[in-house]
Backbone as CSV, one residue per row, in Angstrom:
resi,resn,N_x,N_y,N_z,CA_x,CA_y,CA_z,C_x,C_y,C_z
1,MET,-9.458,-31.519,-18.164,-9.771,-31.501,-16.931,-8.975,-31.154,-15.838
2,ASN,-8.269,-32.477,-16.294,-6.921,-32.996,-15.463,-5.523,-31.730,-14.837
3,LYS,-5.672,-31.370,-16.404,-4.767,-30.350,-16.645,-5.271,-28.923,-15.502
4,TYR,-6.426,-28.475,-15.030,-6.515,-27.796,-14.023,-6.474,-28.382,-12.647
5,ILE,-6.910,-30.041,-12.577,-6.314,-30.171,-11.369,-5.108,-30.337,-10.758
6,LYS,-3.541,-30.348,-12.305,-2.921,-30.381,-11.808,-2.840,-29.177,-11.246
7,ARG,-3.012,-28.062,-12.142,-2.216,-26.289,-11.896,-3.091,-26.650,-9.970
8,VAL,-3.761,-26.995,-9.996,-4.617,-26.334,-8.090,-3.322,-27.407,-7.013
9,HIS,-3.458,-28.602,-7.367,-2.176,-28.921,-6.387,-0.758,-28.282,-6.609
10,MET,-0.676,-27.644,-7.956,0.416,-27.194,-8.262,0.970,-25.581,-6.941
11,LEU,-1.041,-25.128,-7.601,-0.832,-24.599,-6.246,-0.872,-23.960,-4.973
12,ALA,-1.016,-25.045,-4.706,-1.266,-25.133,-2.746,0.040,-25.684,-2.423
13,ALA,0.507,-26.097,-3.353,2.048,-26.687,-2.797,2.966,-25.927,-3.207
14,ILE,2.281,-24.651,-3.421,3.556,-23.620,-3.728,3.213,-22.571,-2.373
15,LEU,2.085,-22.371,-2.369,1.331,-22.014,-1.196,1.934,-22.569,0.222
16,THR,1.893,-23.642,0.225,2.506,-24.246,1.601,3.869,-23.959,1.698
17,LEU,4.853,-24.022,0.616,5.669,-23.619,0.972,5.919,-22.381,1.049
18,THR,5.459,-21.318,0.830,5.565,-20.765,0.813,4.801,-19.656,2.736
19,GLY,4.215,-20.815,3.175,3.990,-20.703,4.724,2.616,-19.439,4.296
20,ILE,2.219,-19.633,2.817,0.658,-18.377,2.639,-0.375,-19.683,2.979
21,MET,-0.275,-20.913,3.161,-1.602,-21.424,2.653,-2.404,-21.411,3.373
22,ALA,-3.449,-20.821,3.468,-5.127,-20.825,3.747,-5.383,-22.162,4.856
23,THR,-6.210,-21.945,5.362,-6.348,-23.160,6.583,-7.507,-23.051,6.187
24,PRO,-8.196,-24.503,6.005,-9.748,-24.353,5.752,-11.030,-23.560,6.019
25,ALA,-11.578,-23.853,5.379,-13.026,-22.511,5.762,-13.359,-22.836,6.877
26,LEU,-13.742,-21.206,7.685,-13.989,-21.574,9.006,-15.168,-20.340,8.605
27,ALA,-16.268,-20.580,9.520,-17.020,-18.976,9.114,-16.589,-18.197,10.679
28,GLN,-16.298,-17.837,11.173,-15.557,-16.922,12.059,-16.641,-15.983,11.415
29,GLY,-16.031,-14.999,10.737,-15.865,-13.326,10.907,-17.813,-13.030,9.505
30,GLY,-17.756,-14.419,8.941,-18.601,-14.316,8.178,-18.362,-14.067,7.494
31,ALA,-18.977,-13.727,6.017,-18.818,-13.792,4.647,-17.815,-12.604,4.286
32,ARG,-17.271,-12.243,3.826,-16.546,-10.656,3.219,-16.335,-10.472,2.188
33,ASN,-16.306,-9.120,1.588,-15.554,-8.759,0.325,-14.091,-8.738,-0.242
34,VAL,-13.659,-9.407,-1.423,-12.554,-8.919,-1.314,-12.072,-8.209,-2.425
35,ASN,-11.407,-7.088,-1.551,-11.438,-5.342,-2.828,-9.613,-5.355,-3.063
36,PHE,-9.328,-5.850,-4.298,-7.997,-5.921,-4.615,-7.321,-4.840,-5.839
37,ALA,-6.557,-4.120,-5.527,-6.523,-3.491,-6.876,-4.466,-3.427,-7.100
38,ALA,-4.677,-3.178,-8.986,-3.217,-3.174,-9.741,-3.044,-1.758,-9.604
39,PHE,-1.513,-1.765,-9.760,-1.792,-0.221,-10.266,-0.287,-0.194,-10.995
40,GLN,0.383,0.545,-11.986,1.494,0.883,-12.592,1.874,2.085,-12.593
41,LYS,3.179,2.715,-11.797,3.275,4.581,-12.054,3.248,4.972,-13.550
42,VAL,2.897,5.758,-13.865,2.993,6.304,-15.458,3.760,7.513,-15.089
43,ASN,3.941,8.047,-13.885,4.474,9.503,-13.626,5.510,9.354,-13.086
44,SER,6.759,9.017,-13.301,7.609,9.047,-12.658,8.355,9.643,-11.092
45,GLY,7.699,10.761,-10.760,7.580,11.740,-9.412,6.625,10.928,-8.030
46,PHE,5.635,10.255,-9.017,4.795,9.539,-8.255,4.838,8.646,-6.857
47,GLU,5.089,9.189,-6.051,4.352,8.099,-5.398,3.891,7.472,-4.352
48,TYR,4.223,5.630,-4.096,2.774,5.261,-3.799,2.501,5.773,-1.941
49,ASP,1.615,5.413,-1.301,1.111,5.705,-0.215,0.628,4.200,0.443
50,GLY,1.370,4.508,2.168,1.401,2.989,2.594,-0.374,2.758,2.907
51,LEU,-1.002,3.746,3.027,-2.541,3.810,3.323,-2.908,4.964,2.190
52,VAL,-4.224,4.680,1.478,-5.236,5.675,1.817,-6.086,5.795,1.495
53,LEU,-7.308,6.284,2.347,-8.231,6.844,2.883,-8.819,6.939,2.068
54,GLY,-10.656,6.695,2.307,-10.718,6.965,1.364,-12.095,6.140,0.656
55,LYS,-13.536,6.494,-0.162,-14.172,5.592,-0.638,-12.985,5.575,-2.151
56,PHE,-14.673,4.649,-2.731,-13.346,4.237,-4.545,-12.689,4.995,-4.661
57,SER,-13.731,6.076,-5.326,-13.094,7.790,-6.149,-12.445,8.278,-5.573
58,SER,-12.332,8.442,-4.088,-10.960,8.970,-4.057,-9.996,8.221,-3.419
59,PHE,-9.739,6.835,-3.446,-8.663,6.218,-3.714,-8.553,5.964,-5.240
60,ILE,-8.586,5.832,-6.265,-8.678,5.927,-7.657,-7.857,7.279,-8.038
61,LYS,-8.947,8.201,-7.445,-7.856,9.832,-7.395,-6.724,9.863,-7.131
62,ALA,-6.580,9.435,-5.491,-5.692,9.346,-5.449,-3.949,8.732,-5.987
63,MET,-4.497,8.097,-6.745,-3.128,7.032,-7.193,-3.291,7.906,-9.029
64,ASP,-3.245,9.186,-9.361,-3.217,10.175,-10.131,-2.042,9.724,-10.846
65,GLY,-1.313,9.522,-10.639,0.116,9.414,-11.323,0.322,7.868,-11.745
66,ALA,-0.559,6.926,-11.157,-0.324,6.085,-12.176,-1.108,4.943,-12.266
67,GLN,-1.172,4.125,-13.593,-2.236,4.184,-14.500,-2.862,2.326,-13.508
68,VAL,-4.067,2.279,-13.755,-4.844,0.783,-13.147,-5.184,-0.125,-14.347
69,LEU,-3.886,-1.325,-13.564,-3.637,-2.689,-13.836,-5.229,-3.538,-13.718
70,LEU,-5.653,-3.514,-12.734,-6.720,-4.575,-12.247,-7.498,-4.098,-11.231
71,LEU,-8.532,-3.822,-11.461,-9.395,-4.155,-10.178,-10.193,-4.814,-10.075
72,SER,-10.379,-5.692,-8.602,-11.390,-6.736,-8.585,-12.043,-7.066,-7.190
73,HIS,-12.998,-7.805,-7.288,-14.115,-7.196,-6.362,-14.830,-8.300,-6.074
74,THR,-14.096,-9.892,-5.511,-14.604,-10.824,-4.827,-15.110,-11.246,-3.972
75,ALA,-17.153,-11.563,-4.539,-17.571,-11.047,-3.217,-17.627,-12.918,-2.557
76,ASP,-18.302,-12.519,-1.137,-18.702,-14.107,0.363,-17.808,-14.686,-0.036
77,ALA,-16.136,-13.933,0.230,-14.975,-14.536,-0.060,-15.506,-14.783,1.998
78,VAL,-14.866,-16.581,2.483,-14.656,-16.772,3.922,-13.559,-17.234,3.938
79,ASN,-13.304,-18.171,4.748,-11.987,-17.929,5.383,-11.384,-19.399,5.262
80,GLY,-10.165,-19.325,4.571,-9.122,-20.781,3.871,-9.825,-20.371,2.470
81,ASP,-10.721,-19.101,2.012,-10.890,-19.077,0.239,-9.492,-19.006,-0.734
82,VAL,-8.825,-19.505,-1.233,-7.840,-18.676,-2.501,-8.532,-18.182,-3.596
83,ILE,-8.038,-17.065,-3.653,-8.707,-16.003,-4.983,-8.036,-16.257,-5.900
84,ASN,-8.378,-16.748,-7.059,-7.632,-16.366,-8.230,-7.842,-15.141,-9.149
85,VAL,-7.659,-14.017,-9.281,-7.897,-13.267,-10.149,-6.422,-12.949,-11.632
86,GLN,-7.168,-13.010,-12.610,-6.396,-12.953,-13.542,-6.738,-11.502,-14.796
87,GLN,-6.330,-11.428,-15.652,-6.796,-9.880,-16.343,-5.647,-10.439,-17.562
88,ASP,-5.197,-10.192,-18.796,-4.436,-10.264,-19.307,-5.089,-10.568,-20.923
89,VAL,-4.463,-10.314,-22.010,-3.747,-10.609,-23.386,-2.764,-11.174,-24.161
90,LEU,-3.554,-11.718,-25.326,-2.861,-12.476,-25.586,-2.900,-11.894,-27.108
91,ARG,-1.665,-11.449,-27.859,-1.551,-10.810,-29.278,0.045,-11.621,-30.131
92,GLU,-0.469,-11.801,-31.693,0.196,-11.993,-31.771,1.689,-11.148,-32.183
93,ASP,2.861,-10.877,-32.430,3.628,-10.016,-32.183,5.269,-10.444,-33.359
94,LYS,5.307,-9.564,-34.589,6.252,-9.999,-34.953,6.348,-12.025,-35.074
95,GLY,5.129,-12.078,-35.346,5.692,-14.077,-35.833,5.314,-14.982,-34.342
96,ALA,5.742,-13.862,-33.265,5.119,-14.578,-31.692,4.395,-14.529,-31.069
97,LEU,4.159,-14.900,-29.433,3.009,-14.690,-29.202,3.035,-13.820,-27.947
98,GLY,2.944,-13.001,-27.780,3.148,-11.932,-26.782,2.131,-11.768,-25.953
99,ASP,2.234,-11.613,-24.597,1.572,-11.360,-23.193,1.458,-10.576,-22.389
100,TYR,0.449,-10.046,-22.080,0.438,-8.761,-21.521,-0.495,-8.995,-20.128
101,GLY,-0.455,-9.138,-18.786,-1.332,-9.008,-18.059,-1.161,-8.788,-16.405
102,ILE,-1.582,-9.652,-15.779,-1.425,-9.855,-13.892,-2.203,-11.417,-13.875
103,ASN,-1.704,-12.075,-13.042,-2.389,-13.566,-12.610,-2.206,-13.227,-11.247
104,CYS,-3.048,-13.358,-10.429,-2.880,-13.588,-8.710,-3.686,-15.015,-8.175
105,GLN,-2.704,-15.550,-7.546,-3.576,-16.196,-6.377,-3.164,-15.849,-5.270
106,MET,-5.063,-15.476,-4.371,-4.173,-15.231,-3.377,-5.297,-15.430,-2.201
107,SER,-4.607,-16.115,-0.898,-5.262,-16.919,0.168,-5.956,-15.810,1.093
108,PHE,-6.987,-15.845,1.654,-7.899,-15.092,2.615,-8.050,-16.102,3.716
109,LYS,-7.811,-14.630,4.834,-7.928,-15.236,6.279,-8.570,-14.329,7.064
110,ASP,-9.484,-15.255,7.791,-10.117,-14.356,8.681,-10.305,-14.812,10.456
111,GLU,-9.266,-14.176,10.885,-9.272,-14.637,12.326,-10.138,-13.694,13.449
112,SER,-10.913,-13.329,13.062,-11.939,-12.406,14.702,-12.325,-13.387,14.834
113,THR,-12.344,-13.102,15.743,-13.023,-13.343,17.865,-13.906,-12.752,17.788
114,ALA,-14.559,-13.427,18.438,-16.530,-12.261,19.101,-15.554,-11.150,19.774
115,ASP,-14.626,-10.566,19.294,-14.678,-8.794,20.296,-14.042,-7.971,19.015
116,ASN,-12.767,-8.786,18.449,-12.049,-7.852,17.281,-12.289,-8.777,15.424
117,THR,-12.309,-7.768,14.581,-12.481,-8.594,13.830,-11.108,-8.166,12.824
118,SER,-10.641,-9.143,12.276,-9.308,-9.514,11.991,-8.977,-10.148,10.651
119,TYR,-8.760,-9.338,9.192,-8.595,-10.141,8.161,-7.215,-9.908,7.962
120,ALA,-7.081,-11.043,6.668,-5.785,-10.835,5.762,-5.918,-11.327,4.617
121,ILE,-4.606,-11.307,4.094,-5.051,-12.086,2.372,-2.826,-11.805,2.062
122,GLY,-2.868,-12.992,0.927,-1.467,-12.964,0.332,-1.360,-14.235,-0.222
123,GLY,-0.229,-13.840,-1.022,-0.397,-15.286,-2.390,0.408,-14.313,-3.142
124,LEU,0.834,-14.447,-5.244,0.792,-15.012,-5.837,1.111,-13.810,-6.501
125,CYS,1.592,-13.401,-7.396,0.563,-12.304,-8.524,2.365,-12.769,-9.545
126,LYS,2.375,-12.721,-10.434,2.534,-12.736,-11.528,2.449,-11.988,-12.374
127,ILE,2.502,-10.990,-13.178,3.240,-10.048,-14.185,3.570,-10.126,-15.174
128,ILE,3.199,-9.940,-16.339,4.378,-9.870,-17.519,3.991,-9.912,-18.678
129,GLU,4.573,-9.178,-19.536,4.560,-7.656,-20.784,5.360,-7.916,-20.969
130,ILE,5.265,-9.217,-22.114,6.133,-9.942,-23.715,5.460,-9.278,-24.641
131,GLY,6.848,-9.266,-25.399,5.957,-8.631,-26.915,6.299,-6.881,-27.090
132,ASN,6.158,-6.524,-28.136,6.000,-5.134,-28.778,7.362,-4.285,-27.703
133,GLY,8.579,-5.046,-27.606,10.071,-4.403,-27.029,9.893,-4.428,-26.151
134,LYS,8.859,-5.508,-25.043,8.893,-5.267,-23.220,9.050,-7.120,-23.193
135,ASN,9.598,-6.748,-22.131,10.383,-8.563,-21.677,10.045,-8.492,-20.489
136,LEU,9.524,-8.443,-19.738,8.679,-7.762,-18.519,8.252,-9.481,-17.806
137,LYS,8.990,-10.916,-16.670,8.154,-11.383,-15.537,8.522,-11.312,-14.509
138,LEU,7.476,-10.924,-13.865,7.732,-10.793,-12.155,6.974,-11.510,-11.742
139,THR,7.511,-11.795,-10.615,6.396,-12.481,-9.522,6.084,-11.905,-8.179
140,ALA,5.634,-11.823,-7.783,5.608,-10.904,-6.247,5.004,-11.806,-5.786
141,ILE,5.580,-12.152,-4.728,5.393,-12.599,-3.352,4.807,-11.794,-2.543
142,ILE,3.409,-11.868,-1.923,2.501,-10.635,-1.234,2.543,-11.506,0.299
143,PRO,3.022,-11.180,1.546,3.558,-11.398,2.305,1.611,-11.721,3.019
144,MET,1.845,-12.663,4.234,0.271,-12.188,4.465,-0.098,-11.085,5.498
145,THR,-0.670,-10.130,4.963,-0.945,-8.891,5.546,-2.323,-8.406,5.678
146,SER,-2.318,-7.932,6.969,-3.565,-7.439,7.433,-4.486,-6.191,6.748
147,VAL,-5.651,-7.007,6.008,-6.269,-5.819,5.579,-7.540,-4.737,5.995
148,PRO,-7.915,-3.728,6.179,-9.090,-3.445,7.007,-10.389,-3.794,6.458
149,ASP,-10.599,-3.632,7.009,-12.561,-3.735,6.792,-13.268,-2.757,6.864
150,THR,-13.705,-2.066,6.119,-14.178,-1.172,5.792,-15.850,-1.051,6.428
151,ALA,-16.690,-1.689,7.223,-17.867,-1.615,7.369,-17.394,-1.491,8.969
152,GLN,-15.862,-1.036,9.563,-16.248,-0.759,10.937,-15.416,0.615,10.640
153,GLY,-16.301,1.366,9.926,-16.547,2.315,9.459,-15.156,4.046,9.211
154,GLU,-14.521,2.347,8.349,-13.229,4.182,7.642,-13.025,2.729,6.546
155,ASP,-13.047,3.732,5.398,-12.701,3.480,4.188,-11.122,3.562,4.124
156,VAL,-10.289,2.705,4.193,-8.803,2.719,3.895,-8.207,0.907,3.221
157,TRP,-7.494,1.558,1.888,-7.125,1.089,1.572,-5.629,0.726,1.732
158,VAL,-5.379,-0.816,1.313,-3.523,-0.642,2.054,-2.914,-1.491,1.371
159,GLN,-1.393,-1.181,1.126,-0.982,-1.225,0.438,-0.252,-2.900,0.919
160,LEU,-0.307,-3.892,0.132,-0.057,-4.973,0.095,1.441,-5.247,-0.732
161,TYR,1.902,-4.472,-1.370,3.441,-5.010,-2.166,3.600,-3.707,-2.662
162,GLU,4.922,-2.990,-3.263,5.697,-2.642,-4.460,6.985,-2.970,-4.776
163,ASP,6.693,-3.097,-6.504,7.921,-2.936,-6.899,8.544,-1.828,-7.685
164,GLU,9.387,-0.930,-6.703,9.757,0.449,-7.373,10.433,0.338,-8.739
165,LYS,10.974,-0.858,-8.924,11.815,-1.126,-10.333,10.769,-0.631,-10.922
166,ASN,9.892,-1.711,-11.393,8.758,-1.505,-12.296,7.308,-0.679,-11.881
167,GLY,7.290,-0.118,-10.357,6.305,1.302,-10.541,5.482,-0.179,-10.145
168,ILE,4.979,-0.818,-10.040,3.321,-2.311,-10.050,3.146,-1.656,-8.086
169,ALA,2.386,-1.860,-7.766,1.529,-2.057,-6.969,0.296,-2.204,-6.486
170,PHE,0.101,-2.445,-5.624,-0.827,-3.872,-5.093,-1.282,-3.547,-4.221
171,TYR,-2.636,-2.732,-3.815,-3.528,-2.351,-2.405,-4.499,-3.726,-2.300
172,GLY,-5.198,-3.681,-0.817,-6.323,-4.371,-0.823,-7.341,-3.796,-0.045
173,ASN,-8.053,-4.282,0.575,-9.470,-4.358,1.256,-10.443,-5.389,2.008
174,VAL,-11.318,-4.981,2.299,-12.332,-6.337,2.729,-13.880,-5.477,3.093
175,SER,-14.810,-5.574,2.480,-16.090,-4.976,3.469,-16.956,-6.154,3.665
176,ALA,-18.041,-5.182,3.724,-19.428,-6.856,4.264,-20.321,-6.911,3.000
177,SER,-20.312,-8.877,3.473,-20.698,-8.580,2.724,-22.228,-8.104,1.990
178,LYS,-22.959,-8.433,1.872,-24.678,-8.152,1.229,-25.262,-9.580,1.389
């Protein structure tokens, strides 16, 4: 447990230093679902779009030149939440431990007013591919980025980050919480 507490304090310090620490939780626009996706290009000619229109199936189809690395749906997020998304595989590779995966900590902000909804997410993601001939250690800083609310009638995914060298991109939006 002590190790967990140290990690939380370290994360809070990193987010504060990078200027993306969330504010204390307030129920401004109500709870929302935060949707997050990570992709990596498999077709060198494929280009990511900054905005992708359509429901989830259309979004995935638009990413035909990339492979899905991670899909996440965090239910009932409120202003100030820090969302942790992790997916990875550890394996032994020639006597050494290999790690392949993504680990993200993102702040969710609800800056809605009575007249307008406004949401943003930002944070840090580590992408690791170590072993089996690969040695990728990428730390992606996602600046606080406005994300669309699909409950407003338009299904839109917005690009949060792209690393052109490694072909990795992150997308997000929010949807109504039921």
